[in-house]
N, C-alpha and C positions, 0 to 999 in steps of 0.2 A: 211648707207644703206637707200634708199628712199622706201616708200611704197605708194601704191595707197590709197587715202582716199575718201571714198564714203560718201557724205553728203546728208542726206534726205532733200528734199525740195529745193535742189539746181538745179533748172530746166534750160532749155536753155536760157530763158529770163534773169534770174538772172546772169547766166554765161556770157551772152553777155554784160550786163551792167558792170559787174566786169571787163571783158576783155577790154572794152572801157576805163574805169577809170584807169586800170593798164597801158594801152598804153599811156594815157595822162600824167601819173605820171612817166613813164619810168621804171616801176617795173613789176615783174611777178605776176600772180594770186597766185602762190604758196607762195610768200613772204607775200602777204596780208592775206591769210588764216593762214599761220604759225604765223604771228603777232597776229591775233585774237585768235588763240588757245593758244599761249604763255600768252597773257593777261588773258585769262580765267583761265588757270592753276595757274598763279600767284595769282589771286583773290581767288581761292579755297584754296591755301596754306595759305594765310593770314587769312582766315576764319576758320582755324583749331580751334577746341574747346580748350580753355586754362582755366581750372578751378583750383582754389587754395583754399583749405578748411583747416580750423583749427579745429581739433577734440580734445576735452578735455574729458578724461575718468577717472573713479574713481577706477576701480579694473581690475585685469587680466581676470576674468571670462567674464565681459562685453566686454573686448577687444577681446577675442578669438571668441565670437559670432559674433562680428562685422567683424573681419577678414575673417571668413568663408563666410559671405555675400559679402564682397568685392571681394573675390576670384571668386565667382559665377558671380558677376557683370563684372569683368574684362574678364573672360573667354567668357561670353555671347556676349561681345562687341569687342572681338578680340583685346584687348589692350595689350601692352607690360607690363608685370607684374614685378615690381621691388620694392626693399625696401632698406633703409639704416639705420644703427644704430648698437647698440651693439649686439654681437652674442649670448650672454648668457641669453636673456630674453625669456619668453614663446612665445611672439608674433613673434620674429624673428626666433625662432626655428620652429614654426608652418609654417611660410611662406617658410622656407627652405624645409620643408617636402612637401609643396604644389607646389614646384618647381618654386618659384619666384626667380628672379635674385637678388643676393645680390650685390648691387652697392657700398657698403661701401669700401672706400679706406683704405688699410692697410699700416702702423699700424693705428688702430682706434685712433682718436685724444683724446678720453676720456677714453682710457684704463688706469688703475691705474698707471702702470709704466710710460707710456708715459706722462701722465698729470702731475705727480709729478716732472719729470725732466723739463718740459716746464715751470711750475710755478716758479720753483726755479731759473731758469736762465734768465727770461725775465721780461721786464717791462709790465705794463697793456696794453699799446698801441701795443707793439710787439705781445703780446698774442692775442689781439683782431684781429689784422691783420692776424695772423696765423690761427685763427678760420675761418675767412672769406675766406682765401685762401684754407683751407681744404674743406670747404663747396662748393667752386667753383669747386674744383677737383672732388668732388662727383657728382655735376651736369653735368660736362663734361663727366664723366664715364657713367652716365645715357644716355645722348644724343648720345654718340658714340655707345653704345650697343643697343639702341632702333632702330637704322637704319631707322630713319624718321617715325617710326610707333608711333601712339599716345600712350602715357604711362598711366599707372595707378601705381603711385609711393606712397608708404607708408613710410613716413619719421619719424623715431624715434630718429634720431640724434638731432633734434631741442629740444627734451626733455632734453637731456644732456646739450645742450647749455643753456637752460633755468634754469637748476639747478645751473650752474656756474654764469650766468649773464642774467637776463631777458631782460635787455637793449640790450645786444648783440644778443639774440634770435630774438628780434623785428627788429633789424638792418638787420639781415640775411633774415628774412621773407620779409622785404621791398625790399631788393636787388633782391631776387628771383621774387617777384611780378612784378618788372620792366622788367624782362627778362625771361619769362616763357617758359617752354617746352610744346609742344602741348599735350593735354590730361588732366589728372587729377592728382594733387599733393595733398596728404593728410598729414598734419602735425599733429602728435600725441603728445599731451602733457598731462602727468598725472597731475591731479589737485593739487597735493601737492606742485608743484613749484609756485603756485599762492597764497599760504597761507601766511598771514602776522603774524608776532610775535609782 
């Protein structure tokens, strides 16, 4: 369905120049304007904010305060609010109460039963590939449910990956960094996974 587009500053002189150029090229004025608008929209799409932050925290109390601030930030900026990670933590329970979308794919990769079966039956390479595939499914879930709206995603899954393998957590973080979703992604890692013995 076509609609009339009124363009401010598009006077008779400009319209005549554009008409002459369109005639010379054998195209319509509408196609020139449509191409210009399409290019502008494409440029706007590519300039969507894509931020990726790593947050290291020390205790649940500081985490809860931060999450409440993040909720206000996401609401004020009309961002799609989502999170992923285990459902039994204070942080994810709070986000559920605040009506953030839980984009965790079930069964959760790091649930005790699921993890024990996987480690028992797989090589290290198979297990690393499965972790990467699982994280990709979570990212697809976020993208599909955000419906092109910029996201504010709080990722606690990376904390469990880091407990299992810091190398794997960094590989997943790099993979995400190369193919980001528009908006803000916050990766939460509790500082104990960085301690050295």
